[in-house]
N, CA, C, O and the ligand as a Tripos MOL2 file, in Angstrom:
@<TRIPOS>MOLECULE
protein
  257   255    65     0     0
PROTEIN
NO_CHARGES

@<TRIPOS>ATOM
      1 N         132.5540   62.0150  133.3410 N.3       1 MET1
      2 CA        133.9190   61.9660  133.8730 C.3       1 MET1
      3 C         134.9140   61.7890  132.7240 C.2       1 MET1
      4 O         134.8220   60.8470  131.9360 O.2       1 MET1
      5 N         135.8240   62.6830  132.6550 N.am      2 THR2
      6 CA        136.8260   62.6080  131.6030 C.3       2 THR2
      7 C         138.0650   61.8670  132.1030 C.2       2 THR2
      8 O         138.6550   62.2160  133.1250 O.2       2 THR2
      9 N         138.4260   60.8620  131.3700 N.am      3 VAL3
     10 CA        139.5770   60.0720  131.7470 C.3       3 VAL3
     11 C         140.6680   60.2560  130.7110 C.2       3 VAL3
     12 O         140.4300   60.1800  129.5060 O.2       3 VAL3
     13 N         141.8600   60.4960  131.2070 N.am      4 LYS4
     14 CA        142.9600   60.7080  130.2870 C.3       4 LYS4
     15 C         143.9470   59.5480  130.3830 C.2       4 LYS4
     16 O         144.4990   59.2640  131.4470 O.2       4 LYS4
     17 N         144.1490   58.9040  129.2780 N.am      5 PHE5
     18 CA        145.0900   57.7990  129.2520 C.3       5 PHE5
     19 C         146.3500   58.2070  128.5090 C.2       5 PHE5
     20 O         146.3210   59.0010  127.5690 O.2       5 PHE5
     21 N         147.4400   57.6440  128.9560 N.am      6 VAL6
     22 CA        148.6580   57.7640  128.1720 C.3       6 VAL6
     23 C         148.4710   56.8400  126.9700 C.2       6 VAL6
     24 O         148.0360   55.7000  127.1360 O.2       6 VAL6
     25 N         148.7900   57.3100  125.7660 N.am      7 PRO7
     26 CA        148.6260   56.4580  124.5900 C.3       7 PRO7
     27 C         149.3760   55.1410  124.7410 C.2       7 PRO7
     28 O         150.4350   55.0710  125.3650 O.2       7 PRO7
     29 N         148.8110   54.1290  124.1680 N.am      8 CYS8
     30 CA        149.3930   52.7950  124.2450 C.3       8 CYS8
     31 C         150.8300   52.7950  123.7200 C.2       8 CYS8
     32 O         151.0960   53.3420  122.6500 O.2       8 CYS8
     33 N         151.7590   52.1860  124.4670 N.am      9 PRO9
     34 CA        153.1590   52.1590  124.0510 C.3       9 PRO9
     35 C         153.4050   51.2140  122.8890 C.2       9 PRO9
     36 O         154.4620   51.2670  122.2590 O.2       9 PRO9
     37 N         152.4660   50.3710  122.6070 N.am     10 PHE10
     38 CA        152.6680   49.3730  121.5580 C.3      10 PHE10
     39 C         152.2210   49.8640  120.1870 C.2      10 PHE10
     40 O         152.8950   49.6360  119.1830 O.2      10 PHE10
     41 N         151.0890   50.5330  120.1580 N.am     11 ASN11
     42 CA        150.6150   51.0000  118.8620 C.3      11 ASN11
     43 C         150.0980   52.4340  118.8990 C.2      11 ASN11
     44 O         149.5690   52.9460  117.9120 O.2      11 ASN11
     45 N         150.2610   53.0640  120.0470 N.am     12 GLY12
     46 CA        149.8680   54.4600  120.1360 C.3      12 GLY12
     47 C         148.3780   54.7080  120.1660 C.2      12 GLY12
     48 O         147.9340   55.8530  120.0900 O.2      12 GLY12
     49 N         147.6220   53.6700  120.2740 N.am     13 CYS13
     50 CA        146.1780   53.8560  120.2500 C.3      13 CYS13
     51 C         145.6810   54.4310  121.5760 C.2      13 CYS13
     52 O         146.3450   54.3220  122.6070 O.2      13 CYS13
     53 N         144.5370   55.0230  121.5270 N.am     14 THR14
     54 CA        143.9960   55.6640  122.7230 C.3      14 THR14
     55 C         142.6100   55.1300  123.0530 C.2      14 THR14
     56 O         141.7790   55.8350  123.6260 O.2      14 THR14
     57 N         142.3760   53.8970  122.6880 N.am     15 SER15
     58 CA        141.0650   53.3180  122.9550 C.3      15 SER15
     59 C         141.0950   52.3430  124.1280 C.2      15 SER15
     60 O         140.5410   51.2440  124.0780 O.2      15 SER15
     61 N         141.7630   52.7930  125.1800 N.am     16 GLN16
     62 CA        141.8140   51.9520  126.3630 C.3      16 GLN16
     63 C         140.4880   51.9740  127.1070 C.2      16 GLN16
     64 O         139.7290   52.9420  127.0540 O.2      16 GLN16
     65 N         140.2440   50.8910  127.7890 N.am     17 ARG17
     66 CA        139.0650   50.8230  128.6340 C.3      17 ARG17
     67 C         139.4690   50.3000  129.9930 C.2      17 ARG17
     68 O         140.4400   49.5590  130.1400 O.2      17 ARG17
     69 N         138.6940   50.7080  130.9800 N.am     18 VAL18
     70 CA        138.9490   50.1950  132.3220 C.3      18 VAL18
     71 C         137.9790   49.0540  132.5760 C.2      18 VAL18
     72 O         136.7710   49.1860  132.3800 O.2      18 VAL18
     73 N         138.5230   47.9540  133.0080 N.am     19 LYS19
     74 CA        137.6930   46.7940  133.2830 C.3      19 LYS19
     75 C         137.9170   46.3170  134.7080 C.2      19 LYS19
     76 O         138.9500   46.5890  135.3200 O.2      19 LYS19
     77 N         136.9520   45.6170  135.2100 N.am     20 SER20
     78 CA        137.1300   44.9990  136.5220 C.3      20 SER20
     79 C         137.1050   43.4950  136.3370 C.2      20 SER20
     80 O         136.3910   42.9560  135.4920 O.2      20 SER20
     81 N         137.9030   42.8400  137.1510 N.am     21 SER21
     82 CA        137.9650   41.3890  137.0220 C.3      21 SER21
     83 C         137.9790   40.7370  138.3900 C.2      21 SER21
     84 O         138.9920   40.1740  138.8040 O.2      21 SER21
     85 N         136.8950   40.8070  139.0700 N.am     22 GLY22
     86 CA        136.7680   40.1060  140.3370 C.3      22 GLY22
     87 C         137.8540   40.4290  141.3380 C.2      22 GLY22
     88 O         138.0800   41.5950  141.6630 O.2      22 GLY22
     89 N         138.5060   39.4350  141.8120 N.am     23 ARG23
     90 CA        139.4750   39.6240  142.8910 C.3      23 ARG23
     91 C         140.7220   40.3780  142.4720 C.2      23 ARG23
     92 O         141.4590   40.8790  143.3220 O.2      23 ARG23
     93 N         140.9620   40.4640  141.1970 N.am     24 TRP24
     94 CA        142.1380   41.1950  140.7410 C.3      24 TRP24
     95 C         141.8720   42.6900  140.6280 C.2      24 TRP24
     96 O         142.7660   43.4770  140.3160 O.2      24 TRP24
     97 N         140.6510   43.0530  140.8840 N.am     25 GLY25
     98 CA        140.3560   44.4760  140.8830 C.3      25 GLY25
     99 C         140.2360   45.0450  139.4800 C.2      25 GLY25
    100 O         139.7280   44.4020  138.5620 O.2      25 GLY25
    101 N         140.7130   46.2500  139.3490 N.am     26 TRP26
    102 CA        140.5550   46.9780  138.0990 C.3      26 TRP26
    103 C         141.8480   47.0250  137.3160 C.2      26 TRP26
    104 O         142.9440   47.0220  137.8760 O.2      26 TRP26
    105 N         141.6900   47.0680  136.0110 N.am     27 PHE27
    106 CA        142.8780   47.2230  135.1780 C.3      27 PHE27
    107 C         142.4740   47.8830  133.8690 C.2      27 PHE27
    108 O         141.3050   47.8760  133.4850 O.2      27 PHE27
    109 N         143.4530   48.4460  133.2010 N.am     28 VAL28
    110 CA        143.1970   49.0970  131.9240 C.3      28 VAL28
    111 C         143.4990   48.1000  130.8130 C.2      28 VAL28
    112 O         144.5430   47.4500  130.8040 O.2      28 VAL28
    113 N         142.5870   48.0000  129.9040 N.am     29 SER29
    114 CA        142.7370   47.0900  128.7860 C.3      29 SER29
    115 C         142.7260   47.8800  127.4810 C.2      29 SER29
    116 O         141.8560   48.7190  127.2480 O.2      29 SER29
    117 N         143.7030   47.5920  126.6500 N.am     30 CYS30
    118 CA        143.8060   48.3120  125.3900 C.3      30 CYS30
    119 C         143.1750   47.5110  124.2490 C.2      30 CYS30
    120 O         143.0430   46.2900  124.3310 O.2      30 CYS30
    121 N         142.7990   48.1950  123.2170 N.am     31 ALA31
    122 CA        142.1790   47.5440  122.0640 C.3      31 ALA31
    123 C         143.1190   46.5360  121.4090 C.2      31 ALA31
    124 O         142.6640   45.5810  120.7800 O.2      31 ALA31
    125 N         144.4180   46.7420  121.5520 N.am     32 CYS32
    126 CA        145.3810   45.8450  120.9200 C.3      32 CYS32
    127 C         145.7030   44.6430  121.7950 C.2      32 CYS32
    128 O         146.4630   43.7630  121.3900 O.2      32 CYS32
    129 N         145.1300   44.6010  122.9900 N.am     33 GLY33
    130 CA        145.3540   43.4470  123.8460 C.3      33 GLY33
    131 C         146.2730   43.7220  125.0220 C.2      33 GLY33
    132 O         146.3970   42.8840  125.9160 O.2      33 GLY33
    133 N         146.9160   44.8720  125.0390 N.am     34 ALA34
    134 CA        147.7820   45.2110  126.1530 C.3      34 ALA34
    135 C         146.9490   45.5070  127.3940 C.2      34 ALA34
    136 O         145.8560   46.0670  127.3060 O.2      34 ALA34
    137 N         147.4750   45.1260  128.5340 N.am     35 VAL35
    138 CA        146.7820   45.4400  129.7770 C.3      35 VAL35
    139 C         147.7400   46.1080  130.7460 C.2      35 VAL35
    140 O         148.9380   45.8270  130.7520 O.2      35 VAL35
    141 N         147.2000   46.9880  131.5570 N.am     36 GLY36
    142 CA        148.0030   47.6820  132.5480 C.3      36 GLY36
    143 C         147.9700   46.9430  133.8710 C.2      36 GLY36
    144 O         147.3000   45.9190  134.0060 O.2      36 GLY36
    145 N         148.6900   47.4630  134.8370 N.am     37 PRO37
    146 CA        148.7230   46.8700  136.1700 C.3      37 PRO37
    147 C         147.3360   46.9490  136.8130 C.2      37 PRO37
    148 O         146.5580   47.8640  136.5450 O.2      37 PRO37
    149 N         147.0590   45.9880  137.6460 N.am     38 SER38
    150 CA        145.7700   45.9990  138.3170 C.3      38 SER38
    151 C         145.8250   46.8820  139.5570 C.2      38 SER38
    152 O         146.8860   47.0940  140.1450 O.2      38 SER38
    153 N         144.6760   47.3830  139.9330 N.am     39 ALA39
    154 CA        144.5820   48.2380  141.1070 C.3      39 ALA39
    155 C         143.2360   47.9820  141.7810 C.2      39 ALA39
    156 O         142.3800   47.2830  141.2390 O.2      39 ALA39
    157 N         143.0680   48.5480  142.9490 N.am     40 ASP40
    158 CA        141.8370   48.2750  143.6830 C.3      40 ASP40
    159 C         140.7230   49.2680  143.3890 C.2      40 ASP40
    160 O         139.6530   49.2150  143.9940 O.2      40 ASP40
    161 N         140.9830   50.1610  142.4640 N.am     41 SER41
    162 CA        139.9300   51.0900  142.0860 C.3      41 SER41
    163 C         140.0850   51.4590  140.6180 C.2      41 SER41
    164 O         141.1410   51.2670  140.0140 O.2      41 SER41
    165 N         139.0160   51.9870  140.0680 N.am     42 ARG42
    166 CA        139.0400   52.3880  138.6660 C.3      42 ARG42
    167 C         140.1090   53.4590  138.4440 C.2      42 ARG42
    168 O         140.8940   53.4000  137.4980 O.2      42 ARG42
    169 N         140.1110   54.4270  139.3420 N.am     43 GLU43
    170 CA        141.0740   55.5200  139.2260 C.3      43 GLU43
    171 C         142.5030   55.0000  139.3870 C.2      43 GLU43
    172 O         143.4310   55.4450  138.7120 O.2      43 GLU43
    173 N         142.6430   54.0530  140.2940 N.am     44 GLY44
    174 CA        143.9700   53.4990  140.5450 C.3      44 GLY44
    175 C         144.5150   52.7740  139.3270 C.2      44 GLY44
    176 O         145.7060   52.8410  139.0240 O.2      44 GLY44
    177 N         143.6250   52.0840  138.6400 N.am     45 ALA45
    178 CA        144.0430   51.3490  137.4420 C.3      45 ALA45
    179 C         144.4960   52.3120  136.3560 C.2      45 ALA45
    180 O         145.4870   52.0700  135.6670 O.2      45 ALA45
    181 N         143.7670   53.3910  136.2160 N.am     46 ILE46
    182 CA        144.1270   54.4030  135.2230 C.3      46 ILE46
    183 C         145.4630   55.0360  135.5890 C.2      46 ILE46
    184 O         146.3290   55.2450  134.7390 O.2      46 ILE46
    185 N         145.6020   55.3270  136.8490 N.am     47 GLU47
    186 CA        146.8310   55.9430  137.3160 C.3      47 GLU47
    187 C         148.0160   55.0100  137.1010 C.2      47 GLU47
    188 O         149.1010   55.4330  136.7020 O.2      47 GLU47
    189 N         147.7820   53.7380  137.3730 N.am     48 ALA48
    190 CA        148.8470   52.7480  137.2120 C.3      48 ALA48
    191 C         149.2510   52.6250  135.7470 C.2      48 ALA48
    192 O         150.4310   52.5200  135.4120 O.2      48 ALA48
    193 N         148.2580   52.6390  134.9030 N.am     49 TRP49
    194 CA        148.5430   52.5710  133.4550 C.3      49 TRP49
    195 C         149.3690   53.7770  133.0310 C.2      49 TRP49
    196 O         150.3940   53.6380  132.3630 O.2      49 TRP49
    197 N         148.9240   54.9310  133.4170 N.am     50 ASN50
    198 CA        149.6070   56.1570  133.0310 C.3      50 ASN50
    199 C         151.0110   56.2230  133.6050 C.2      50 ASN50
    200 O         151.9530   56.6490  132.9360 O.2      50 ASN50
    201 N         151.1380   55.7970  134.8490 N.am     51 ARG51
    202 CA        152.4390   55.8520  135.4990 C.3      51 ARG51
    203 C         153.4040   54.8800  134.8450 C.2      51 ARG51
    204 O         154.5840   55.1770  134.6620 O.2      51 ARG51
    205 N         152.8830   53.7200  134.4990 N.am     52 ARG52
    206 CA        153.7270   52.6880  133.9310 C.3      52 ARG52
    207 C         154.3500   53.1190  132.6120 C.2      52 ARG52
    208 O         155.5040   52.8080  132.3170 O.2      52 ARG52
    209 N         153.5560   53.8430  131.8260 N.am     53 PHE53
    210 CA        154.0250   54.1670  130.4920 C.3      53 PHE53
    211 C         154.4800   55.6170  130.3630 C.2      53 PHE53
    212 O         154.7640   56.0980  129.2660 O.2      53 PHE53
    213 N         154.5440   56.3010  131.5000 N.am     54 GLU54
    214 CA        155.0330   57.6690  131.4830 C.3      54 GLU54
    215 C         156.5580   57.6340  131.5260 C.2      54 GLU54
    216 O         157.1380   57.1840  132.5140 O.2      54 GLU54
    217 N         157.2130   58.1040  130.4630 N.am     55 PRO55
    218 CA        158.6690   58.0180  130.3540 C.3      55 PRO55
    219 C         159.4100   58.6980  131.5000 C.2      55 PRO55
    220 O         160.5100   58.2880  131.8710 O.2      55 PRO55
    221 N         158.8070   59.7210  132.0470 N.am     56 ARG56
    222 CA        159.5020   60.4700  133.0940 C.3      56 ARG56
    223 C         159.5030   59.7350  134.4270 C.2      56 ARG56
    224 O         160.3610   59.9700  135.2780 O.2      56 ARG56
    225 N         158.5570   58.8650  134.5940 N.am     57 GLN57
    226 CA        158.4930   58.1200  135.8500 C.3      57 GLN57
    227 C         158.6000   56.6410  135.5630 C.2      57 GLN57
    228 O         157.6240   55.9730  135.2200 O.2      57 GLN57
    229 N         159.8060   56.1540  135.7120 N.am     58 MET58
    230 CA        160.0730   54.7830  135.3130 C.3      58 MET58
    231 C         159.7660   53.7570  136.3920 C.2      58 MET58
    232 O         159.7660   52.5540  136.1280 O.2      58 MET58
    233 N         159.5080   54.2190  137.5810 N.am     59 SER59
    234 CA        159.3180   53.2790  138.6760 C.3      59 SER59
    235 C         158.0130   52.5010  138.5230 C.2      59 SER59
    236 O         156.9410   53.0640  138.2980 O.2      59 SER59
    237 N         158.1510   51.2290  138.6490 N.am     60 LEU60
    238 CA        156.9750   50.3770  138.6080 C.3      60 LEU60
    239 C         156.5020   50.1680  140.0360 C.2      60 LEU60
    240 O         157.2050   49.6010  140.8730 O.2      60 LEU60
    241 N         155.3220   50.6310  140.2830 N.am     61 GLU61
    242 CA        154.8240   50.5010  141.6410 C.3      61 GLU61
    243 C         153.9830   49.2410  141.7460 C.2      61 GLU61
    244 O         153.0070   49.0580  141.0180 O.2      61 GLU61
    245 N         154.3750   48.4010  142.6450 N.am     62 VAL62
    246 CA        153.6480   47.1570  142.8320 C.3      62 VAL62
    247 C         152.8890   47.2420  144.1370 C.2      62 VAL62
    248 O         153.3660   47.8330  145.1050 O.2      62 VAL62
    249 N         151.7490   46.6710  144.1620 N.am     63 GLY63
    250 CA        150.9560   46.7310  145.3880 C.3      63 GLY63
    251 C         149.5790   47.2590  145.1080 C.2      63 GLY63
    252 O         149.3170   47.8230  144.0450 O.2      63 GLY63
    253 N         148.7180   47.0780  146.0450 N.am     64 VAL64
    254 CA        147.3350   47.4560  145.8150 C.3      64 VAL64
    255 C         146.9880   48.7490  146.5220 C.2      64 VAL64
    256 O         145.8520   49.2150  146.4330 O.2      64 VAL64
    257 ZN        147.2340   49.3600  122.2030 Zn       65 ZN65
@<TRIPOS>BOND
     1     1     2 1
     2     2     3 1
     3     3     4 2
     4     3     5 am
     5     5     6 1
     6     6     7 1
     7     7     8 2
     8     7     9 am
     9     9    10 1
    10    10    11 1
    11    11    12 2
    12    11    13 am
    13    13    14 1
    14    14    15 1
    15    15    16 2
    16    15    17 am
    17    17    18 1
    18    18    19 1
    19    19    20 2
    20    19    21 am
    21    21    22 1
    22    22    23 1
    23    23    24 2
    24    23    25 am
    25    25    26 1
    26    26    27 1
    27    27    28 2
    28    27    29 am
    29    29    30 1
    30    30    31 1
    31    31    32 2
    32    31    33 am
    33    33    34 1
    34    34    35 1
    35    35    36 2
    36    35    37 am
    37    37    38 1
    38    38    39 1
    39    39    40 2
    40    39    41 am
    41    41    42 1
    42    42    43 1
    43    43    44 2
    44    43    45 am
    45    45    46 1
    46    46    47 1
    47    47    48 2
    48    47    49 am
    49    49    50 1
    50    50    51 1
    51    51    52 2
    52    51    53 am
    53    53    54 1
    54    54    55 1
    55    55    56 2
    56    55    57 am
    57    57    58 1
    58    58    59 1
    59    59    60 2
    60    59    61 am
    61    61    62 1
    62    62    63 1
    63    63    64 2
    64    63    65 am
    65    65    66 1
    66    66    67 1
    67    67    68 2
    68    67    69 am
    69    69    70 1
    70    70    71 1
    71    71    72 2
    72    71    73 am
    73    73    74 1
    74    74    75 1
    75    75    76 2
    76    75    77 am
    77    77    78 1
    78    78    79 1
    79    79    80 2
    80    79    81 am
    81    81    82 1
    82    82    83 1
    83    83    84 2
    84    83    85 am
    85    85    86 1
    86    86    87 1
    87    87    88 2
    88    87    89 am
    89    89    90 1
    90    90    91 1
    91    91    92 2
    92    91    93 am
    93    93    94 1
    94    94    95 1
    95    95    96 2
    96    95    97 am
    97    97    98 1
    98    98    99 1
    99    99   100 2
   100    99   101 am
   101   101   102 1
   102   102   103 1
   103   103   104 2
   104   103   105 am
   105   105   106 1
   106   106   107 1
   107   107   108 2
   108   107   109 am
   109   109   110 1
   110   110   111 1
   111   111   112 2
   112   111   113 am
   113   113   114 1
   114   114   115 1
   115   115   116 2
   116   115   117 am
   117   117   118 1
   118   118   119 1
   119   119   120 2
   120   119   121 am
   121   121   122 1
   122   122   123 1
   123   123   124 2
   124   123   125 am
   125   125   126 1
   126   126   127 1
   127   127   128 2
   128   127   129 am
   129   129   130 1
   130   130   131 1
   131   131   132 2
   132   131   133 am
   133   133   134 1
   134   134   135 1
   135   135   136 2
   136   135   137 am
   137   137   138 1
   138   138   139 1
   139   139   140 2
   140   139   141 am
   141   141   142 1
   142   142   143 1
   143   143   144 2
   144   143   145 am
   145   145   146 1
   146   146   147 1
   147   147   148 2
   148   147   149 am
   149   149   150 1
   150   150   151 1
   151   151   152 2
   152   151   153 am
   153   153   154 1
   154   154   155 1
   155   155   156 2
   156   155   157 am
   157   157   158 1
   158   158   159 1
   159   159   160 2
   160   159   161 am
   161   161   162 1
   162   162   163 1
   163   163   164 2
   164   163   165 am
   165   165   166 1
   166   166   167 1
   167   167   168 2
   168   167   169 am
   169   169   170 1
   170   170   171 1
   171   171   172 2
   172   171   173 am
   173   173   174 1
   174   174   175 1
   175   175   176 2
   176   175   177 am
   177   177   178 1
   178   178   179 1
   179   179   180 2
   180   179   181 am
   181   181   182 1
   182   182   183 1
   183   183   184 2
   184   183   185 am
   185   185   186 1
   186   186   187 1
   187   187   188 2
   188   187   189 am
   189   189   190 1
   190   190   191 1
   191   191   192 2
   192   191   193 am
   193   193   194 1
   194   194   195 1
   195   195   196 2
   196   195   197 am
   197   197   198 1
   198   198   199 1
   199   199   200 2
   200   199   201 am
   201   201   202 1
   202   202   203 1
   203   203   204 2
   204   203   205 am
   205   205   206 1
   206   206   207 1
   207   207   208 2
   208   207   209 am
   209   209   210 1
   210   210   211 1
   211   211   212 2
   212   211   213 am
   213   213   214 1
   214   214   215 1
   215   215   216 2
   216   215   217 am
   217   217   218 1
   218   218   219 1
   219   219   220 2
   220   219   221 am
   221   221   222 1
   222   222   223 1
   223   223   224 2
   224   223   225 am
   225   225   226 1
   226   226   227 1
   227   227   228 2
   228   227   229 am
   229   229   230 1
   230   230   231 1
   231   231   232 2
   232   231   233 am
   233   233   234 1
   234   234   235 1
   235   235   236 2
   236   235   237 am
   237   237   238 1
   238   238   239 1
   239   239   240 2
   240   239   241 am
   241   241   242 1
   242   242   243 1
   243   243   244 2
   244   243   245 am
   245   245   246 1
   246   246   247 1
   247   247   248 2
   248   247   249 am
   249   249   250 1
   250   250   251 1
   251   251   252 2
   252   251   253 am
   253   253   254 1
   254   254   255 1
   255   255   256 2
@<TRIPOS>SUBSTRUCTURE
     1 MET1         2 RESIDUE 1 A MET
     2 THR2         6 RESIDUE 1 A THR
     3 VAL3        10 RESIDUE 1 A VAL
     4 LYS4        14 RESIDUE 1 A LYS
     5 PHE5        18 RESIDUE 1 A PHE
     6 VAL6        22 RESIDUE 1 A VAL
     7 PRO7        26 RESIDUE 1 A PRO
     8 CYS8        30 RESIDUE 1 A CYS
     9 PRO9        34 RESIDUE 1 A PRO
    10 PHE10       38 RESIDUE 1 A PHE
    11 ASN11       42 RESIDUE 1 A ASN
    12 GLY12       46 RESIDUE 1 A GLY
    13 CYS13       50 RESIDUE 1 A CYS
    14 THR14       54 RESIDUE 1 A THR
    15 SER15       58 RESIDUE 1 A SER
    16 GLN16       62 RESIDUE 1 A GLN
    17 ARG17       66 RESIDUE 1 A ARG
    18 VAL18       70 RESIDUE 1 A VAL
    19 LYS19       74 RESIDUE 1 A LYS
    20 SER20       78 RESIDUE 1 A SER
    21 SER21       82 RESIDUE 1 A SER
    22 GLY22       86 RESIDUE 1 A GLY
    23 ARG23       90 RESIDUE 1 A ARG
    24 TRP24       94 RESIDUE 1 A TRP
    25 GLY25       98 RESIDUE 1 A GLY
    26 TRP26      102 RESIDUE 1 A TRP
    27 PHE27      106 RESIDUE 1 A PHE
    28 VAL28      110 RESIDUE 1 A VAL
    29 SER29      114 RESIDUE 1 A SER
    30 CYS30      118 RESIDUE 1 A CYS
    31 ALA31      122 RESIDUE 1 A ALA
    32 CYS32      126 RESIDUE 1 A CYS
    33 GLY33      130 RESIDUE 1 A GLY
    34 ALA34      134 RESIDUE 1 A ALA
    35 VAL35      138 RESIDUE 1 A VAL
    36 GLY36      142 RESIDUE 1 A GLY
    37 PRO37      146 RESIDUE 1 A PRO
    38 SER38      150 RESIDUE 1 A SER
    39 ALA39      154 RESIDUE 1 A ALA
    40 ASP40      158 RESIDUE 1 A ASP
    41 SER41      162 RESIDUE 1 A SER
    42 ARG42      166 RESIDUE 1 A ARG
    43 GLU43      170 RESIDUE 1 A GLU
    44 GLY44      174 RESIDUE 1 A GLY
    45 ALA45      178 RESIDUE 1 A ALA
    46 ILE46      182 RESIDUE 1 A ILE
    47 GLU47      186 RESIDUE 1 A GLU
    48 ALA48      190 RESIDUE 1 A ALA
    49 TRP49      194 RESIDUE 1 A TRP
    50 ASN50      198 RESIDUE 1 A ASN
    51 ARG51      202 RESIDUE 1 A ARG
    52 ARG52      206 RESIDUE 1 A ARG
    53 PHE53      210 RESIDUE 1 A PHE
    54 GLU54      214 RESIDUE 1 A GLU
    55 PRO55      218 RESIDUE 1 A PRO
    56 ARG56      222 RESIDUE 1 A ARG
    57 GLN57      226 RESIDUE 1 A GLN
    58 MET58      230 RESIDUE 1 A MET
    59 SER59      234 RESIDUE 1 A SER
    60 LEU60      238 RESIDUE 1 A LEU
    61 GLU61      242 RESIDUE 1 A GLU
    62 VAL62      246 RESIDUE 1 A VAL
    63 GLY63      250 RESIDUE 1 A GLY
    64 VAL64      254 RESIDUE 1 A VAL
    65 ZN65       257 GROUP 0 **** ****
């Protein structure tokens, strides 16, 4: 499965990983320590990360 991440806004790195953390669900974690919004699925976490840092879509979507 190929996953495409938006490069990290802090250092431009592309070594993000998706992690799960119990009740908080899934989130994207960057090598530099940045984390994306949590979601209830792996795909959702990736999508949330990408959406959050996509300049064209500034809306922060909250919710699971
Ligand atoms: Zn980073």
